[in-house]
C-alpha positions as CSV (number, residue, x, y, z in Angstrom):
1,M,70.5,106.4,160.6
2,R,74.1,107.0,160.4
3,H,76.1,110.1,161.3
4,L,78.5,111.2,158.6
5,R,82.1,112.1,159.3
6,K,81.8,115.7,160.3
7,A,84.7,117.0,158.2
8,S,83.4,115.4,155.0
9,V,79.9,116.8,155.5
10,L,81.2,120.3,156.1
11,T,83.3,119.9,152.9
12,L,80.2,119.1,150.9
13,A,78.2,121.9,152.6
14,A,80.8,124.4,151.8
15,A,80.8,123.4,148.2
16,L,77.1,123.6,147.9
17,V,76.5,126.8,149.9
18,A,78.8,129.0,147.8
19,G,76.1,131.6,147.4
20,A,76.2,133.3,144.0
21,A,78.9,131.0,142.7
22,F,76.7,128.0,143.4
23,A,73.7,129.6,141.8
24,Q,75.7,130.6,138.7
25,T,76.9,127.0,138.4
26,Q,73.3,125.8,138.4
27,K,72.3,128.3,135.8
28,S,75.1,127.3,133.5
29,A,74.8,123.6,134.1
30,P,73.8,121.6,130.9
31,K,70.4,120.0,130.7
32,E,69.8,116.3,130.5
33,Q,69.7,114.8,127.0
34,Y,66.9,112.4,126.1
35,Q,66.1,109.7,123.6
36,R,64.2,111.0,120.6
37,A,61.1,109.1,119.6
38,P,57.9,109.8,117.6
39,M,55.2,111.7,119.5
40,P,51.6,112.5,118.6
41,A,50.7,115.9,117.2
42,G,50.3,118.4,120.0
43,I,52.8,116.6,122.3
44,Q,56.3,118.0,122.9
45,V,59.2,117.6,125.3
46,V,60.1,120.5,127.7
47,Q,63.2,120.9,129.9
48,T,62.3,121.4,133.6
49,D,64.6,122.6,136.3
50,E,64.1,119.8,138.8
51,E,62.7,116.8,136.9
52,G,64.7,117.0,133.6
53,P,63.0,116.5,130.2
54,L,59.2,115.9,130.5
55,F,56.4,115.4,128.0
56,A,54.1,118.4,127.7
57,T,51.1,119.7,125.7
58,A,51.6,122.1,122.8
59,D,51.2,125.0,125.2
60,G,53.9,123.6,127.6
61,K,51.8,122.0,130.3
62,T,53.6,119.0,131.9
63,L,52.1,115.6,131.5
64,Y,51.4,113.2,134.4
65,Q,50.3,109.7,135.0
66,W,48.6,108.2,138.1
67,P,50.3,104.9,138.8
68,F,48.2,102.2,140.3
69,I,49.2,101.5,144.0
70,Q,48.0,99.3,146.8
71,L,47.1,101.4,149.9
72,R,46.3,100.2,153.4
73,N,42.6,99.4,152.8
74,G,42.3,99.2,149.1
75,D,44.0,100.6,146.0
76,A,43.8,103.7,143.7
77,G,45.3,104.9,140.5
78,D,45.1,103.9,136.8
79,Q,46.0,100.5,135.5
80,K,47.3,100.2,132.0
81,G,44.6,101.2,129.5
82,K,42.1,102.0,132.2
83,P,41.6,105.6,133.1
84,T,39.8,106.1,136.4
85,C,40.0,109.9,136.9
86,T,36.5,111.1,136.0
87,D,34.1,114.1,136.7
88,A,32.6,112.3,139.7
89,L,32.5,114.6,142.8
90,F,33.6,112.7,145.9
91,K,32.5,114.4,149.1
92,E,33.2,111.5,151.5
93,N,36.5,109.9,152.5
94,A,37.0,106.4,151.2
95,G,39.0,105.0,154.1
96,L,41.9,103.9,151.9
97,M,44.5,105.5,154.0
98,S,42.8,107.0,157.0
99,P,42.6,105.1,160.3
100,Y,38.9,106.1,160.2
101,P,36.4,104.1,158.2
102,G,35.0,105.6,154.9
103,G,31.9,107.8,154.9
104,F,33.0,110.9,156.7
105,I,32.3,114.2,154.9
106,M,35.4,115.8,153.4
107,P,36.5,119.3,154.5
108,D,35.2,122.0,152.3
109,A,33.1,119.4,150.4
110,D,30.9,122.0,148.7
111,T,33.9,123.5,146.9
112,R,35.9,120.3,146.3
113,L,36.8,119.8,142.6
114,S,36.3,116.7,140.6
115,C,39.3,114.6,139.5
116,V,39.2,115.8,135.9
117,Q,39.0,119.4,137.0
118,L,42.2,119.0,138.9
119,W,43.7,116.6,136.4
120,P,42.4,117.3,132.9
121,P,42.9,114.3,130.7
122,V,45.0,114.7,127.6
123,W,42.4,114.0,124.9
124,A,43.3,112.2,121.6
125,P,41.3,112.9,118.4
126,D,38.8,110.3,117.3
127,G,40.5,107.6,115.2
128,A,44.0,108.6,116.5
129,A,46.6,106.1,115.4
130,N,49.2,104.7,117.8
131,V,52.6,106.5,117.7
132,G,55.4,104.4,119.2
133,K,54.6,104.0,122.9
134,W,51.7,106.4,122.6
135,T,48.2,104.8,122.3
136,A,44.6,106.1,122.5
137,V,42.5,104.6,125.3
138,K,38.8,105.1,126.0
139,H,38.0,107.4,129.0
140,P,34.9,106.4,131.0
141,G,33.3,109.6,129.7
142,G,33.4,108.2,126.2
143,K,36.2,110.3,124.7
144,M,39.6,109.0,123.7
145,Q,42.6,109.8,125.9
146,W,46.3,109.6,125.1
147,A,48.3,107.0,127.1
148,Y,52.1,106.6,127.2
149,D,53.3,103.0,127.7
150,G,49.7,102.1,128.5
151,Y,49.2,104.6,131.3
152,P,46.6,107.5,130.7
153,M,48.0,111.0,130.6
154,Y,46.8,114.1,132.4
155,T,47.8,117.7,133.0
156,S,47.7,119.5,136.3
157,L,45.5,122.5,137.2
158,L,48.4,123.7,139.4
159,D,50.8,124.2,136.5
160,K,50.6,127.6,135.1
161,K,53.5,128.0,132.7
162,P,55.9,125.8,130.7
163,G,58.4,124.1,133.0
164,D,56.1,124.0,136.0
165,V,56.0,120.6,137.7
166,N,53.7,121.4,140.6
167,G,51.5,118.3,140.3
168,G,54.0,115.7,141.5
169,T,57.5,114.3,141.4
170,R,59.4,111.3,140.1
171,R,61.3,111.0,143.4
172,R,60.2,107.8,145.1
173,A,60.6,109.4,148.5
174,N,57.2,110.9,148.0
175,R,55.6,107.7,146.7
176,G,54.2,104.6,148.5
177,N,51.3,103.9,150.7
178,A,52.6,106.3,153.4
179,S,51.7,109.2,151.2
180,G,48.7,107.9,149.3
181,A,48.3,107.5,145.5
182,Q,50.2,110.4,144.0
183,R,50.7,111.6,140.4
184,E,54.0,111.5,138.7
185,P,55.4,113.6,135.8
186,V,56.4,111.5,132.7
187,G,59.2,112.1,130.3
188,P,61.3,110.3,127.6
189,P,64.1,108.0,128.6
190,A,67.4,109.6,129.3
191,L,70.0,109.4,126.6
192,V,72.4,107.0,128.4
193,P,74.2,103.9,127.1
194,P,73.0,100.4,128.2
195,G,74.1,99.7,131.7
196,F,73.2,103.2,133.0
197,I,70.1,104.8,134.5
198,V,69.1,108.2,135.8
199,I,67.5,108.4,139.2
200,Q,65.6,111.4,140.6
201,V,67.0,112.5,144.0
202,A,66.9,115.7,146.0
203,T,70.1,117.0,144.5
204,G,69.2,116.3,140.9
205,R,69.1,113.8,138.1
206,L,71.6,111.3,139.5
207,L,73.6,109.1,137.1
208,A,73.9,105.5,138.3
209,T,74.7,102.0,136.9
210,A,71.9,99.7,136.0
211,D,72.2,98.0,139.5
212,R,71.6,101.5,141.1
213,Q,75.2,102.2,142.1
214,S,76.0,105.9,142.0
215,V,78.6,107.1,139.5
216,Y,81.4,109.5,140.4
217,S,84.1,111.7,138.8
218,W,87.5,112.8,140.2
219,D,89.0,116.3,140.2
220,R,92.5,114.8,139.5
221,D,91.5,113.2,136.3
222,A,92.3,115.1,133.1
223,L,89.8,115.6,130.3
224,N,89.1,112.1,128.8
225,K,92.1,110.6,130.8
226,S,92.0,108.6,134.0
227,N,94.7,109.1,136.7
228,C,93.1,106.7,139.2
229,F,95.2,103.6,139.4
230,D,96.7,101.3,142.1
231,R,95.4,102.2,145.6
232,C,93.0,104.7,144.1
233,A,91.4,102.0,141.9
234,D,91.0,99.7,145.0
235,E,88.4,102.2,146.3
236,W,87.1,103.6,143.1
237,T,86.1,101.0,140.5
238,P,86.3,102.2,136.9
239,V,83.0,101.8,135.0
240,T,84.2,99.7,132.1
241,A,82.8,99.9,128.6
242,P,82.2,96.8,126.5
243,E,84.4,96.2,123.4
244,F,81.6,97.3,121.0
245,A,80.8,100.6,122.9
246,E,81.2,103.8,120.8
247,A,81.4,107.4,121.7
248,Q,78.1,109.3,121.2
249,G,77.0,112.8,122.2
250,E,78.1,113.5,125.8
251,W,79.4,109.9,126.2
252,G,82.9,108.8,125.4
253,V,85.2,105.8,125.8
254,I,88.9,105.9,126.8
255,Q,91.5,103.2,126.7
256,R,92.3,102.7,130.4
257,S,94.9,99.9,129.8
258,P,95.3,97.3,127.0
259,G,92.0,95.7,126.5
260,V,90.3,97.7,129.3
261,R,88.0,100.5,128.2
262,Q,86.3,103.1,130.5
263,W,83.2,105.2,130.1
264,T,83.4,109.0,130.2
265,F,80.5,111.5,130.6
266,R,81.1,115.1,129.5
267,G,84.8,114.3,129.3
268,K,85.1,112.9,132.9
269,P,86.0,109.2,133.5
270,L,83.4,107.4,135.5
271,Y,83.7,105.3,138.7
272,T,81.7,103.6,141.4
273,Y,82.6,103.8,145.1
274,A,83.7,100.4,146.4
275,L,83.2,101.6,150.0
276,S,79.5,102.5,149.7
277,P,77.5,100.9,152.4
278,E,76.1,97.6,151.3
279,G,72.5,97.7,150.1
280,R,72.6,101.5,149.9
281,N,71.2,102.6,146.5
282,A,71.8,105.9,144.8
283,S,74.2,106.9,147.5
284,L,75.9,110.3,147.7
285,Q,78.4,109.2,150.3
286,G,81.3,109.0,147.9
287,S,81.1,112.7,147.4
288,D,82.1,113.2,151.0
289,V,85.6,112.2,150.0
290,P,87.5,115.3,148.9
291,G,87.9,115.6,145.2
292,W,85.2,113.1,144.3
293,H,81.7,114.1,143.0
294,N,78.5,112.4,142.2
295,V,77.6,112.8,138.5
296,Y,74.3,114.3,137.4
297,T,72.8,114.6,134.0
298,Q,71.5,117.9,135.5
299,P,71.6,119.1,139.2
300,T,68.8,120.6,141.2
301,P,68.9,124.4,141.2
302,F,69.5,126.0,144.6
303,P,66.7,128.5,145.6
304,S,68.6,131.8,146.2
305,R,71.0,133.6,148.5
306,D,68.3,133.7,151.1
307,F,68.9,130.0,151.8
308,T,71.7,127.9,153.2
309,L,72.4,124.2,153.8
310,Q,72.9,123.0,157.3
311,D,74.3,119.8,158.8
312,A,71.7,117.9,160.8
313,A,72.2,114.8,162.9
314,S,71.4,112.5,160.0
315,G,72.0,114.4,156.9
316,Q,71.8,117.9,155.3
317,V,68.7,120.1,155.2
318,L,67.8,123.3,153.4
319,A,67.6,126.2,155.8
320,D,66.9,129.9,155.8
321,K,69.7,132.5,155.9
322,N,69.7,132.2,159.7
323,G,70.2,128.5,159.6
324,K,66.6,127.5,160.6
325,T,65.5,124.3,158.8
326,I,63.0,124.7,156.0
327,Y,59.8,122.5,155.9
328,V,57.3,121.7,153.2
329,Y,53.7,120.7,154.0
330,N,52.5,117.4,152.5
331,C,48.9,116.5,152.2
332,N,47.0,113.9,150.1
333,D,43.3,113.4,151.0
334,D,41.6,110.1,151.4
335,A,38.8,110.2,148.8
336,W,38.8,107.7,145.9
337,D,40.6,110.2,143.6
338,Q,43.3,111.0,146.2
339,Q,43.5,114.7,145.7
340,A,46.4,116.9,146.9
341,C,45.5,119.2,149.8
342,N,48.8,121.0,150.3
343,H,48.3,124.0,148.0
344,P,47.2,127.5,148.9
345,D,44.5,127.4,146.2
346,L,42.9,124.3,147.7
347,T,41.4,123.6,151.1
348,Q,43.4,124.7,154.2
349,A,41.5,122.6,156.7
350,Y,44.0,119.8,156.9
351,R,47.0,122.0,157.4
352,L,45.2,124.1,160.0
353,A,44.3,121.0,161.9
354,I,47.8,119.7,161.9
355,C,49.7,122.9,162.9
356,G,47.1,125.0,164.8
357,A,44.1,122.9,165.9
358,G,42.1,124.8,163.2
359,S,43.6,128.2,163.8
360,Q,45.6,130.0,161.1
361,E,46.9,132.4,163.8
362,K,48.3,129.5,165.8
363,C,49.8,127.9,162.6
364,M,51.7,131.0,161.9
365,Q,53.3,130.6,165.3
366,T,54.1,126.9,165.2
367,F,55.1,126.7,161.5
368,P,55.7,130.3,160.4
369,Y,56.1,131.1,156.7
370,V,59.6,131.9,155.3
371,L,59.2,135.5,154.4
372,A,60.8,136.9,151.2
373,S,62.3,140.4,151.0
374,R,60.8,143.0,148.7
375,D,63.4,142.4,146.0
376,A,63.6,138.6,146.4
377,K,63.3,136.6,143.2
378,S,64.1,133.1,141.9
379,D,66.1,132.2,138.8
380,N,64.4,128.8,138.3
381,S,60.9,127.6,138.0
382,A,60.9,125.3,141.1
383,W,61.2,128.3,143.5
384,S,59.1,131.4,143.5
385,V,57.7,134.2,145.7
386,M,54.0,134.2,146.3
387,A,51.5,136.4,148.2
388,I,49.6,134.7,151.1
389,D,46.6,135.9,153.0
390,P,47.7,135.8,156.6
391,K,44.1,135.3,157.8
392,T,43.3,132.2,155.8
393,G,46.5,130.7,154.4
394,R,45.2,130.9,150.9
395,R,46.7,132.9,148.0
396,A,46.2,136.6,148.6
397,E,44.1,138.7,146.3
398,T,45.9,141.0,143.9
399,G,46.9,144.2,145.7
400,Q,45.8,142.9,149.1
401,A,47.4,145.3,151.6
402,D,48.2,142.8,154.4
403,A,49.5,140.0,152.1
404,L,52.7,138.2,153.1
405,R,55.4,137.8,150.6
406,V,56.6,134.2,151.2
407,W,59.0,131.8,149.5
408,A,57.4,128.8,147.8
409,W,58.7,125.6,146.4
410,R,56.7,124.1,143.5
411,D,54.1,126.8,144.2
412,R,53.6,125.8,147.8
413,P,54.8,128.0,150.8
414,V,57.7,126.8,152.9
415,Y,58.0,127.1,156.6
416,T,60.3,127.0,159.6
417,S,59.3,125.4,163.0
418,Y,59.0,127.0,166.4
419,L,60.6,123.8,167.8
420,D,64.0,124.5,166.2
421,K,66.4,126.7,168.1
422,E,69.8,126.0,166.5
423,P,71.0,125.5,163.0
424,G,70.6,121.9,162.0
425,D,67.7,121.3,164.4
426,I,65.0,119.1,162.7
427,N,62.4,118.9,165.5
428,G,59.5,119.7,163.2
429,D,60.4,116.9,160.8
430,S,57.6,114.2,160.4
431,W,55.1,116.4,162.3
432,G,51.7,114.9,161.3
433,E,50.1,111.8,160.1
434,F,52.2,108.9,158.7
435,Q,55.4,110.7,159.8
436,G,54.3,113.8,157.9
437,Q,54.1,111.9,154.6
438,R,50.3,112.0,154.0
439,N,49.4,115.0,156.1
440,G,52.1,117.0,157.8
441,F,55.5,118.7,157.7
442,K,58.7,117.3,156.4
443,A,62.2,119.0,156.3
444,I,63.6,119.6,152.8
445,W,66.5,117.2,152.8
446,Y,69.3,117.8,150.4
447,R,71.0,114.6,151.5
448,D,68.3,111.9,151.5
449,D,70.6,109.0,150.8
450,Y,70.9,108.3,154.6
451,F,67.4,107.1,154.6
452,N,67.7,105.2,151.3
453,N,64.8,107.4,150.1
454,A,66.2,107.4,146.6
455,S,65.7,103.7,146.1
């Protein structure tokens, strides 16, 4: 893992941690536009703060799919046209991920929900006709279920209001057999010309070329006019537009020189960075050069003034107002239906084992909650303040006198680590099984391109 040039990292940190100004920028930032296509009755598109436009039910609940994935000792998830999430109650581990063989009784087995209780299928009416990429597939229970591009669709019990995306993420950093078979939100394709894609990274919906090279803009360019020539163009390669390309919506085409046309997005000419490390996809490193910025169809909102960004040895992490690194707890159990176990409304047994040998009191010492002030609030749906029972780690009852007001990301509490002493310390990162991916604590990285996590 490479160290960045200190000056350039501090430049980016200063730009991002501008407190109220940064928050205001996020609130006023435009949302990602998407390709319009026919949808079944009862399905809509909602704009979400972190994941962009997503499909949702008529009452706004985000839709997810469960991609089929090969795990260490088997596989899990849905194949095209084959729903596998049913009302079966799995009370034993399957041994798909665990170093232990299958057959062990799961924690809190008597209260464990079925897959369809946690992930209600999106039912289609009998005789439903196909609508574009939407088809009706037969669920094992006999009813018809909507599928998009062949993959069965579900909602999440953890989502409570329109815009919530608490059931999963499109970021590939949280996918793969290190974290089990997870669910992903699904949305329409971004409205970008051929040759461009949008990649979900920590800092937002990142614009890139089709070969996954990040796209940048320059402060010294004028609106719809490039000023990057000669030596500038040796490092910053203009993203050229084909002869037949036409302006549409937020996209424009400028005449760079006779016969050479260049793409613009929201009036800004676009470039790739010729000095990006070879093989490094979706990099943010060009934005370390003063005056140059990654381009996003929409950025990730910053939580609040109670948080900062700090430079760590290998990137940038979210931190509290005192500079202590912020951690999120990851957990995906090892039953056949691969349920999440990192939410305060679900079992706490895994978390307590990892941070406190079964003791909530000890966990509050090793990974204490990030407390929120009495008047703390969030201006986006990704971050919130929740009440936690300090004795159990579960969500507190309404009006509970000893409840802790804590900050939460995607409806899950966030923590600091007793191992960290100075701003930028990341000694709690990867604490747990599979480097904290399947069961454990991970720092919230705002610069994850150092690890190539965005690829």
